[in-house]
N, C-alpha and C positions, 0 to 999 in steps of 0.2 A: 673260686679260689683254686690256685694251683695246688695239687695234692702235696707237693714237697714242702709247702709252707704251713701245713696243718699243725705241726708241733708248736708254731708260734701262737696259735689260737686255742691251745689247750689251757685250762685254768691251772693256777698254782695257788698255794696257800702261804701266808705269813702268819705264824701262830695258828689261830683258828679262823682267820679272815681269808675268804676265798676271793681271788682276783680272776676276772673273767678270761683274761688272756695273758700271755707272757710279756707284754709290753708295759713298761712304766715310764712316766715322764720324769726325767732326772731333775733334781732340785736346782733352780737357777734364781739367784737373788736379784739379778739386774733388771727383771721385769716387774718388780714389786712397786706399786704406787700406794703410799700410805697417807692417811689423814693425820690431823693433829692429835687424835686419840690413840694412835698406834694401830689403827685398824685398816683393813683393806678398803679401797675405794671401789666404786662401781666399775671403773676402768679395769682394775686388777681382777675383779670377780669375773668380768666377761672374758678376759684373757684366758683364765683357767677353764671356764665353761667351754670355750671354743675347742680346747684340746680334748676335753671329755667327749664333746660332740664328735670329734674326729676319730674316736674309737679306742683310745688308750685305756688299758685296764686299771692302772693306778697312777695317780698324780701325787708326787711329793713336792710340796711347796718350797719356795725359797726360805732362807733362814728367818727365824723370829728371834729377836732379842728377848731375854727373859728378865733382865734387870738393867738398871741404869745407875747403880750406886758404886759398885766396885769399878766397873769400866763405864765411863760416862760418854754416852753416844750423842753425836750431834744430829740435829734435824730429825728427819723421818726416813732414814735409810732403809730399815727393815720394820715390819710390824712388831708390836710388843704386846702380847696378850695380858700381861700383868699391869700395864699402864692404866687401863680403864676396862677392867674385865667385863663388866656388864655391857658396855658399848661394843667391845670386841666380839663378844659372843653373838650379839644381834647381827652384826655384819657378817661374821663367819658362818652363821646359820644360812644366810642367803647363798654363800659360796657352796657349802656342803650340800644343801638341799638341791641346788641346781646341778651340781656335778653328779650327785646320786641319781638324778633323773635319767642319766645315760648309762646307768649300771656301772659307773666308774667309782672306784674307791679313792679316797684322798687322805694322805697323811700330812700332818703339820711337822715341819722341820724346826727344831728348837736348838739354839746355839748357846754354849757356855760363854762365848765372847770371842773377840778378835785377837787379843793378845798382841804379840810383837808383829803380827802380820797386818795390823790395822793401818789403813791408809791415813795419812795425817789429817785429812778432812773428815774422817769418820768418828773421831773421838776428841774430847777436850778434857782437860784436867790431868793429862799425862797417860803414858802407855803402861800396861801391866803385863806380867809374865810370871811363870812359876819361880824363876830365879832371876837375879839381875842379869840383864843382857841389853842389846840394843834393838831398836826398831828396824824392821826389814827395809824400809824405804829411806830412813834418815840414819845413817851409820853412827852419828854422834848423839842421837837421841836415846837417853837411857829409859829402860823399862823397869819399873819398881817391882819388887817381889810381893805378891799378894799374900795375905796372912792366912793361917789355917781357918780362922773364923770366916774370912771372906770366901774361901772355897766352899765351906759349909753353907754359907748364904746363897751362893750360886746354885748349889745342888738343890736347896729347898725351892728356889725360884724355878728351876727346871721341872721339878715335881709339880709345883703349882701350875705351871704353864701346860703340862700334860693333862692335868685335871680340867683346865679350861678347854683344852683341845677336845677332850672327850665330851664335855658338856656342850660344845659347839657343833657336834656331829661329825668330827673327824674320826676316821676309822682306826687311826693309830698315830704314832709319832716317829720321827727319825731324829736321833741325837746327832748333832753337828758339833764337833767333828773330831774324831781321831783321824784327821784328814787336813791336808793343805797347810799345816803349820799354824793353825789357829790355836787359841788358848788351850783347849783340851788336848790337842795334839802335842803341843809343847810339853805338857805334863807327862806324856808317855815316853818322851825321848830323853835319854841321858844327856844329849847335847845341850838341852835347854833346862833340864831339871836336876839341880844339885841340892834339893831340899833335904832336910834332916827330920821333918815331921812325918806323919803317917802317909802323906801324899808324895813322898819321894823314896829314894833308895833303890831297891831291886825292881824288877819288872812288875811284880805284883803291886808294890807300893805305888809305882808311877801310874798304874792303871786304876788305882783305887778311886780316883775322881770319877772316871767313867763307869766303874762297876757300882759305886754308890748311887749314881744317877739312875741306872736301870732298876736296881733293887728298890729304890724309893718310888719310882713310877709304878712298878708292879704292885707295891704295897698299897699305893693310893688309888690306882685305877683298876686293879684286878689283874690276875695272871693272864686273862684272855685278851687284854688290851695290848696290841702288838707294839714293840719297840724295836726299830731298825737302827743300825749303827752305820754312819758314814765312815768308811774305813779305808785308809791309804795303806796299800800293801808294801810299798817301797817309797822312800822319800826322795831319792835321786838328788841328795845334797852333796855336791862335790866339795864345796866350801861355802861359807856364809855368803848369801846373795849370788850364788853361782850353781847352776844345775849341771847334771851330767847327761849327755846325749845318748840316744839309743845306739848301742854298739860301742860306746866309749868305755874304756877300762879305767875305773877310778875307785877310790876308797869311799864307801858310803859313810857319811857322818851322821845321818839321821837314822831312820828305821830301815833295816835291811830285811830281806824276805824271811830269813830264818827266825828273826825275832818277831816278825809280824805273825808267823804261823803259831808261835808260842802264845803271843798275845791273843790271837783269835780263840784259842782253846779256853783261856781265862775269861774272855768277854762273853762267849756263848754260854759258858758255865754260870756266869753271873745272871744271865737271863735275856740277853739280846736274841731276838727272833729272826734276824736276817742281817747280812752284811751288804751294804750298798758300796761296792768296792771300786777303788780307782788307785791312782798313784800320784806322787808329786807333793810339793809344798810351795810356799811363796818364794823360797830360795831357788826352786826349779819350776817356776810358775807355768812354763809351757807344758809340763806333764799333767798338771791338774786341769788345764784348759787347752787341749791339744789343737794346734793350728793345722793347716793343710799339709805342712811339711812332714807330719806323722803318717804312717800307714794306717789303714782302717783297722778297727779292732785293736787299738793300741795297748789295751790292758789284758788281753786274753792270755798272754803267756804268763801273767801273774795270777789271774783268777783261777787258772788251771791248777796252780800250786795251792791256792787257798781252798779249793774244793777238796783237796786231799785230807784236810783236817776239819772242814766245816760240816756240822750236822744240821745246819740251818741253811736256808736259801742264800745263794751268792748272786747278787744282782749287779749288773755291770753296764755302764754307759761308756762313752768315749769313742766317737767315730764308729758307731754301730749301725749306720744307716744303709748298709748293704744287706738286704734280706737273705741272700744266699749265704753270706758269711755268718749272719745271725743264727740261722737255722742249723748250720753246721756246728756252731759253738754249742747250741743246745743239745744237739744229737750226740756230740762227742763228750758231753759232760763237763765242759769248761765253765758253764754258767747255768743258772736256773731261770733268769729273767733278763730281758733285753731292755736296756735303758736308752731313751732318746731324749737328748736335751735340745741342742740347737736345731736338729732336723725337724722338731715340732714347732720351732719358731718359723722356719722356712715354709713348712707345710703342716698345719695342724691336723689335716685329714690323712696324714701319712699311713696310719694303721688301717683305716678303712680302705684306703687305696690298695694296700698290699692284700687285704682280705678279698677285695673284689677283682683282683688281678690287673688293676690299672697302674702298673709300675711306671709306665711312660708318663703318667699324669702327676707323678710326685715331683714337686719343685725341690731341687737339691740345695742343701746347705753347702756354702763354699768354704767353710772353715776359716773365714776371714776375720771374725770377731768384730767387724766394723760396726754393724748395727746393734748387736747385743751388748757389746762392751765399749766400743769406741764412742758410740753416741752417749753412753753414760758418763764417760770421762769428759765429754764436751758440755756436760751439764743437763743433758736431756734424759728422758726415760729410755731404757733399753728397748730395742726392737729387733729388726732383722734387715740386713742389707738388701735381700732379694724379695722380701715380703713387707711392703709398706703398711699393711694392716696389722701386723703383729704388735700386740700391746696397745693398739690404737683402735680396736674394733668398734668402740662405741661412737667414734666420730669419723670413721672412714667407711668404705663400702662402695660397691659399684651398683648404681641404680639404673634400670632400663631408661633409655631416652624417651621423651614424650613423642619425638618425631624422628624417623630415620633420616640420617644425613649422609652425604658423600664425603668420606674422609680419605685423604691422601697422606701417606707417610713416606718421606724421603730419607733413606738411611736405615740399614738393618742391624745397627749395633744395639746395645742394651736399651737405650732410651727409645729408639725407633720401634723395637720389638714390643716393648711395654706399652707404648702409646697405641700401637696397632691392636694388641691383645685387649686392652681395656675398652677401646672404642668398639671392637667387635662384640665384646660381652654386653655392651650397652645397646647393641642392636643396629649399629651403623653399618653401612657398606664401606669396606676398608680395602684400599689398595696400598701395597708397600713396594717401594722400589729400592733395590740395592745394586750399586755399580759393580760389585765383585761377584764371584761365582758362588758365594754362600753367605748365609746370615752369620751374625756374631760380632761384626766390627772388630774392635780391639780385643774382644774376648778370644778371638781366633789365635793371634800370636801369643796373647797373654796366657792362654790355656794350653800351650804346647808342651810345657815342662811336665815331667812325670808327676810332680807333686801338685799340679793344677788340673787334675782330672775332673774335678767338680765344676770348674769353669766350662769345660767341654760338655759336661752333662747339662749345665744350664742352657747352653745353646740348643742342645737336643730337645730340652723341655720346651723352649720357646717355639722351635720348629713344629713340635707336636701340637702345641696349643693353637698356633696360628692356623695350622691345617685343619684342626678339629673345629675351629671357629669360622672357617670359610674365608679367611683373609686371602685376597688375591695377591700373591707374592711374585714379583718380577725380579729375577736375578740377572746379573750381567746387563743391567739397564741403568744408565745414568739419566736420571730424570731432570730434564732442563725445562726452561720456560715453555717451550713448545708443547711438551707433554702435559704440563700443568694447565695450559690454556685449553687443551682438548678436553681434559677431565673436568674442569670447572668445579673444583672441590668446595664444599661448604666450610670444611676445616682442613687446614694444611699444617702438618707437623714436619719440621725440617730438622733432621738429626744427621747432618752430613759428616760429622766427625772432626778429626784433626789430622795434622801432618807433623812428622818429626821435625824438630828444629835442626836446621843444617848449619854447619860451621863453614866459615870462609878462612881456611888456613892452608899453608903450603902442603901439598901432597894429599889433600883431603879427597881429591877425585881419583886417587889410585884404585886399582881394581882389587886391592886387598883391604879396602875400607868399606865397612858395612854399617848399616843402621840396625838398631836392636831388633826391630820387628822382622827384618830379613833373616837374621840368625835364629830367632825364635822359631820361625817357620821352617828353617833348614839348618840345623846345627852342623851339618856336614860341611858347611862353608868354612868352618874353623879347622885348621890343621892340628898342631900340637900346642901352640902357645898363642895367647891373645891378650890384648889390653882392652878393657871396657872403660870407656870414658863417660863418667857419670855414675855416682854412687847413690842414686835414688832407689826406690823400690824396684823399678823395672831393671835397672842395671845390676842391682844386687841379686835379684832372683835369676837373671840371665847368667850371671857369673857362677852362682851356685849350681845351676843346671849343667853348665859346661864343665865345671869342676867334677861333678858327680859322674860325668861321662868320660872322665879321665884327662881333661885338658888342664894345662897350667895357665891360671888366670890371674891377672892383676887388675884391680879396680883403681882408677884415677879419679879423685874427687876434689873439686875446687874448694869446698868448705873444709872446716876442721874436723868434720865427722861425716860418716855415711848416714843415709836414711834421715836426713834433716830437712830435705826439700819437700814441699807439699804438706798434706795433712799428716799428722803423726800416726804411725802405726800403733795399733793396740799393743800394750807392753809385751804380752806373751809371744806375739808374732815377731816383734822387734828383737826380743831376747834370743829366741830360737834361731832366727835368720842370722844374726851376728855369730852365734856359737857355731852354727853349721858352716858358715864361711871360714871360720878359723879351723874347724875340724877337718875341712876339705882343702886346707892349705891355700886358700885364696889370699894373695897379697893385697893389702890396701894401702894406697899412697894418698894421703890427704894434703890439704893446702897446696894442691898441684893443679896446674892448668896445661892443657895440651897446647904445644907450640907448633909442632910440625909432625907430619907423618912421613917416614922414610922407608926405604926397602928393608931396613933392619928392624923397624918397629915404630916407636913413638918417642919423640922428644918432648919432655914436659919440664915445666919450670916449677920447682918445689921450694917454697920459701925464698924465692929470688934466685935460686941456683938451677942451672940447666942439668937435666938428667936424662939419659937415654934408656928406654925400656925395650928389651928385645921382644919381638912378637911376630908371628906369622900373619896375624890379622889384627886390625884395630876396629873396635866396634863403638859406634857413637850412640850414647843414650843420655842425652842432656835435656830431654823433655819434648813436649808437643805444643804446637800452636793451634788454636781454634781456627776453624775456617768455615764460612757459610756463604759462598758467593751467591747461591740461589736466594737466600734470605735477603741479601742486599739488593738483589734484582727485583724481588717480588713484594717486599714489605710495604711498599706504597700502593700496590695494586690490589692487595687482598686484606680484608679486615681481620679475618680469623686465621692469621698465620702465626705459628708459634715455633720458636727456635729452642731446641732441646739438646741435652747431652753434651758431648765433647765440643760440639759446634759453638757452644756458649761457655766453654771452659768450666764445666762442672768438676768437682774435686775427685770423684771416684765413682765406682759402679753404683754404690748405694745412692749417691746424690742423683745420678742419671736416672735410675729406675724410679726413685721416689718422686722426682720432679715430673717425669713423664706420666706416672700414675695419677698424680694430683691434677695435672692439667687435663688429661684425657677423661677423667671421671667427672670433671666439673663443667666442661664446655658443652 
């Protein structure tokens, strides 16, 4: 281990429980699979065990519902220890025993409820809140005010769940949440709490719900049983359903920093043993689930302030996957423990790799939310865009091949690199051919923006892995039929990629017209003003990158809204990208079609009327078409030939990697 990282591997304590290192797995509910009894399945147990095996000191589970009476939950979204306590304990014992085998501690996170933040599919029988308000997602859906007796019922169920957690072998609990605008958080904020009973009024009254929970748990489980609080230091609510961006000047409607620090004093006095701190709410959702558009260590400027009043550990996740930044935050006193959420989805062995000095071997999280959250919204179990095994450990895995085969991969994009990696792990002899001078495919232009650094890191990771595995990589080599005939592969994976869709319009061949990938690779092609034709993800991110570099940018989109083509973005990414475009003064013209490119800019037709947009350059970003001429040439000559990635029009990076993984591990 590099000596500078030693502070990351010193133990710390929460109450009287010692954690072997400074790393904890942040709570994530999207990876929980639950049976009809409200208990973890074998799949969920193995998911947690893999992270313990990877070296993390503490695991905090995703949220557990504690009751289904006040707020009636649909299906099996989260575990519920009070639904069938005896059955839950038996399953949870399997989890805690196996996690403890790796000297990892594990805390159960328990939630008072979703409140106005509930997704419409998560509850039935209506939404609830501290005071009458509306649901976050459905502005005209009323939330009823829960009664004093119902609050007391939830508190008792929180206590009962903590007792079950202790009986199940959990080392502590985390109370969810004075965080993210859930039910308990709404009780703490004057914006949502206008109650006149003991759970309303001044700050102490609004915190009474949270303080009675910890006092009740301590009375039932003992003072030595740790209780952590998930705690949002600042809400970033500019208005209902609208967040405030980093660097934006706005009036905070939720909890601001000064009030948070006063609240922290009251909460730790009540008995909380640590703060698992972050920021944001469902009204500013991207703060609570930071996409790649945020800087690393997004909460450190806030945790530093919390540390000034906290006499208990301050634990912080939120893009903390840079070990140099993490150890600096520890050494400078900004935090007491380093949280890893999505980075442990991408690479469950992250902690062990830092300890052993294998930093190049850490598979990076892209901050894309596509696997962990997007897949959940599609109706699947959460996973990871770059790690197909995440949350699926019990039915995936790479087994050695019974017989070594000759494998040829054509195309060095995500699909081709993944197919080569998996094939090499299985023991095959692998050759990869890439026509360009470097690996990465569309990740190369896609990763050029400042906020896409992790895309570039993913390319580096694949380069490292392929070299380590002995893959024979040929750059600047377009593999045609002649090369294939010489190599005579047993298996042939074709991932030749795609080409930008080109338009046939007057002036389109002008020397001031570029395609998106050309400008991504060289932003200096743009002078002062430009028009980006196409408001999909590529066009919008390109527009944002150029605007952040000081260019005046207009997006022209044929549909009635941007970001509507292709697979929907996870909401937190969508919200933040839209807000950033507005904050950076990007003009958006919808219902508009490019008609002609002129020396002065672009002529577009907007709702049937022609309009001229001044621009130095016009950039075309209207999509890509799949292409695989080699597949068409060879498909009838080879039995084991597989078309992968963009060449068969996959939807995104996740689909490309997952498909390549599945095929390569199976053939």
